[in-house]
C-alpha positions as CSV (number, residue, x, y, z in Angstrom):
1,M,-17.3,27.1,20.4
2,A,-13.5,26.7,21.2
3,S,-11.6,29.5,22.9
4,P,-9.3,31.6,20.8
5,K,-6.3,29.7,22.3
6,H,-7.7,26.6,21.6
7,A,-8.4,27.5,18.2
8,A,-4.8,28.7,17.6
9,I,-3.6,25.4,18.8
10,A,-5.9,23.7,16.2
11,L,-4.4,26.0,13.5
12,G,-0.7,25.0,14.6
13,I,-0.1,28.3,16.3
14,D,1.9,28.3,19.7
15,P,-0.5,30.2,22.0
16,G,2.1,30.7,24.9
17,N,2.4,33.9,27.0
18,D,5.6,35.1,25.3
19,K,6.2,38.3,27.3
20,S,8.5,39.6,24.3
21,R,5.7,40.1,22.1
22,P,4.1,43.6,22.1
23,L,1.0,43.9,24.3
24,I,-1.9,44.9,21.9
25,G,-5.2,46.2,23.6
26,I,-8.3,45.7,21.7
27,T,-11.5,47.4,22.8
28,T,-14.8,45.5,22.6
29,S,-18.4,45.7,24.0
30,D,-18.9,43.3,27.0
31,H,-21.5,41.1,24.6
32,K,-19.1,40.6,21.6
33,S,-19.2,37.1,20.1
34,L,-16.8,34.8,20.7
35,L,-16.2,34.4,17.1
36,A,-15.4,38.1,16.6
37,W,-13.2,38.1,19.5
38,W,-11.2,34.9,17.9
39,C,-10.7,36.8,14.7
40,D,-9.2,39.6,16.8
41,W,-7.1,37.4,18.8
42,I,-5.7,35.2,16.1
43,S,-5.0,38.1,13.7
44,V,-3.0,40.0,16.4
45,W,-1.3,36.7,17.8
46,R,-0.2,35.6,14.3
47,A,1.0,39.2,13.5
48,G,3.7,38.6,16.5
49,G,1.4,40.5,19.1
50,R,0.0,39.6,22.3
51,P,-3.5,40.6,22.5
52,V,-5.6,41.7,25.5
53,R,-9.4,42.6,25.5
54,I,-10.6,45.8,27.0
55,S,-14.2,46.5,27.6
56,P,-16.0,48.2,30.1
57,A,-16.2,45.1,32.3
58,R,-12.6,44.4,31.6
59,P,-10.7,47.6,32.2
60,L,-7.1,47.9,31.3
61,R,-4.7,47.1,34.1
62,Q,-1.6,47.5,32.5
63,A,0.1,49.9,29.9
64,V,-0.1,48.4,26.4
65,D,2.3,49.1,23.4
66,G,-0.3,49.4,20.8
67,L,-4.0,49.8,20.7
68,I,-6.7,48.8,18.5
69,I,-10.2,50.5,18.7
70,G,-12.3,47.9,17.6
71,G,-15.9,47.5,15.9
72,G,-19.2,47.5,17.3
73,D,-22.4,49.5,18.1
74,D,-23.2,52.9,17.0
75,I,-21.7,55.9,18.9
76,G,-23.8,58.1,20.9
77,A,-25.1,60.9,18.7
78,Q,-24.1,63.3,21.5
79,R,-20.6,62.7,21.1
80,Y,-20.4,64.6,17.7
81,G,-23.5,66.7,17.6
82,G,-25.8,64.4,15.8
83,E,-29.5,63.6,16.1
84,V,-30.5,60.7,18.6
85,Q,-31.8,57.7,16.9
86,L,-34.2,55.4,18.5
87,N,-33.8,52.4,16.2
88,V,-29.9,51.8,16.8
89,R,-27.9,50.3,19.7
90,V,-25.4,52.4,21.4
91,D,-23.1,51.6,24.2
92,P,-22.2,54.8,26.0
93,V,-20.2,53.3,28.7
94,R,-17.9,51.9,26.0
95,D,-17.8,55.3,24.3
96,E,-16.5,56.8,27.5
97,L,-13.8,54.0,27.8
98,E,-12.4,54.5,24.4
99,L,-12.5,58.3,24.3
100,D,-10.4,58.0,27.4
101,L,-8.1,55.6,26.1
102,L,-7.5,57.7,23.2
103,A,-7.0,61.0,25.3
104,D,-4.3,58.8,27.4
105,Y,-2.4,56.9,24.5
106,L,-2.6,59.4,21.8
107,P,-0.1,62.1,23.2
108,T,2.2,59.2,24.1
109,R,2.3,58.4,20.2
110,V,1.5,54.9,20.9
111,P,0.4,53.1,17.6
112,I,-3.2,53.0,17.2
113,L,-5.5,51.4,14.6
114,G,-9.3,52.0,14.4
115,I,-11.6,49.5,13.0
116,C,-15.0,50.3,11.6
117,R,-16.7,51.8,14.6
118,G,-12.9,52.6,15.9
119,A,-12.1,54.8,12.8
120,Q,-15.2,56.8,13.6
121,M,-14.2,57.1,17.4
122,I,-10.8,58.3,16.2
123,N,-12.5,60.9,14.1
124,I,-14.9,62.2,16.8
125,H,-12.1,62.5,19.5
126,C,-10.1,64.6,16.9
127,G,-13.1,66.8,16.5
128,G,-14.7,65.4,13.3
129,S,-18.2,64.6,12.5
130,L,-20.0,61.4,11.2
131,I,-22.7,60.6,8.6
132,E,-25.4,59.2,10.9
133,D,-27.0,56.9,8.4
134,I,-25.9,56.3,5.0
135,Q,-29.0,55.2,3.5
136,T,-31.0,58.2,5.1
137,T,-28.5,60.8,3.9
138,Y,-27.9,59.1,0.5
139,S,-31.1,57.2,-0.6
140,H,-29.2,56.3,-4.0
141,I,-26.5,54.3,-2.2
142,K,-27.2,50.4,-2.0
143,N,-26.8,48.9,1.4
144,R,-23.7,46.5,0.9
145,R,-23.5,45.1,4.4
146,T,-21.3,41.8,4.1
147,V,-18.5,40.2,5.9
148,L,-17.0,39.2,2.4
149,P,-14.4,41.4,0.6
150,R,-17.2,42.7,-2.1
151,K,-16.6,46.6,-1.7
152,R,-14.1,48.2,-4.1
153,I,-11.8,51.0,-2.7
154,E,-9.3,53.5,-4.0
155,I,-6.4,54.2,-1.8
156,E,-4.5,57.6,-2.0
157,P,-0.9,57.3,-3.5
158,F,1.9,57.8,-1.0
159,S,-0.3,57.4,2.1
160,Q,0.8,55.4,4.9
161,L,-2.1,53.0,4.3
162,A,-0.9,52.4,0.6
163,D,2.4,51.7,1.7
164,I,1.3,49.1,4.3
165,L,-1.2,47.5,2.0
166,N,1.0,47.6,-1.1
167,R,-2.2,48.5,-3.1
168,R,-3.9,51.4,-4.8
169,Y,-7.2,49.3,-5.1
170,C,-8.5,46.6,-3.0
171,H,-11.8,44.8,-2.1
172,V,-13.0,45.1,1.4
173,N,-16.0,44.0,3.7
174,S,-18.7,46.4,4.8
175,L,-20.8,46.1,8.0
176,H,-21.4,49.7,8.6
177,H,-24.3,52.1,8.0
178,Q,-22.4,55.2,9.6
179,A,-19.1,57.0,7.9
180,V,-16.7,59.6,8.6
181,D,-18.0,62.9,7.4
182,R,-15.7,65.8,8.1
183,P,-12.2,64.7,9.1
184,G,-11.0,65.6,12.5
185,D,-8.1,67.9,13.3
186,G,-4.9,66.5,11.9
187,L,-6.6,63.5,10.1
188,K,-6.8,63.2,6.2
189,V,-9.0,60.9,4.2
190,V,-6.8,58.3,2.4
191,A,-9.4,55.9,1.0
192,Q,-12.7,56.0,-0.6
193,D,-15.4,53.9,-2.1
194,R,-17.1,54.1,-5.4
195,D,-19.7,56.1,-3.8
196,D,-17.1,58.6,-2.6
197,L,-17.8,57.5,1.0
198,V,-14.8,57.7,3.5
199,Q,-13.3,54.5,4.0
200,A,-9.9,55.1,5.7
201,I,-8.3,58.1,7.3
202,E,-4.9,58.6,9.0
203,S,-2.9,61.2,10.8
204,E,-0.7,63.9,9.3
205,S,1.7,63.9,12.2
206,H,1.2,60.8,14.5
207,P,3.6,58.0,13.6
208,F,0.8,55.5,13.3
209,L,-2.7,56.5,13.7
210,I,-4.9,54.9,11.0
211,G,-8.7,54.1,10.9
212,V,-10.3,52.0,8.5
213,Q,-14.0,51.6,7.8
214,W,-13.9,47.8,7.2
215,H,-12.9,44.8,9.2
216,P,-9.3,43.3,8.4
217,E,-9.5,41.0,11.3
218,F,-12.4,38.9,9.5
219,L,-10.0,38.8,6.2
220,L,-7.8,36.1,7.8
221,F,-6.7,34.9,4.3
222,S,-6.1,38.2,2.8
223,R,-2.4,38.9,2.7
224,S,-2.7,42.7,2.2
225,Q,-5.2,43.1,5.0
226,Q,-3.4,41.0,7.5
227,R,-0.4,43.3,6.7
228,L,-2.1,46.2,8.3
229,I,-2.5,44.1,11.6
230,R,1.1,43.0,11.2
231,A,2.0,46.9,10.8
232,L,0.2,47.8,14.0
233,V,2.2,45.2,15.8
234,E,5.7,46.1,14.5
235,A,5.1,49.6,15.1
236,S,4.1,48.8,18.5
237,R,7.2,46.6,19.0
238,Q,9.4,49.4,17.8
239,A,7.7,51.9,20.1
240,A,8.2,49.7,22.9
241,L,12.0,49.1,22.0
242,S,12.5,52.9,21.9
243,Q,10.8,53.3,25.3
244,V,13.3,50.8,26.8
245,R,16.3,52.4,25.2
246,Q,15.3,55.8,26.7
């Protein structure tokens, strides 16, 4: 399979190393598929950012202007006081990496977007809790795991997310079996699905701290979903410029 840069060239995108672009760190596991990383890379580059992969084997070596806490394996139950489940895959080294990144970057008010697992990690870092398994907790809810935008969600009016997506309702993909339960300190629920499960959270005080339960990077041809990536990149650009002026 072609690398993200080769794929970008095939799509007519110049993948040159433009240092004027804000540097966007994207956390992943060490075993993430190339296709998934390609979607991460192309979404951020197309939005005007310069993506850099962060994983336990690829630790961050320079400060970033924005941060995406990406999707992946379950978060260790001990991180939020849950019950350990033997039939799920966890990545404790990555858990530690992402919690350390949030501890370092949240106080600096760097723009942060959490995707699926990333939204849950933001919630845990802020003291919130998770539903460990949706089907076990709510047996009446159907498993709708799909990369296609088949799940309808409702977005809270006047929220930052609603302003970015320019939508009150939209369809998203669904690849999770866990979900945010109790929002962490300073976080509020801004989107839910038809089963009243949390689909997005955002900060009440941070300028750009948003977590979404779906995967906008896989919805490359959805203008509203790509606006979310673009908003993160633009907020990172503005934050970097303000640092330079200071």
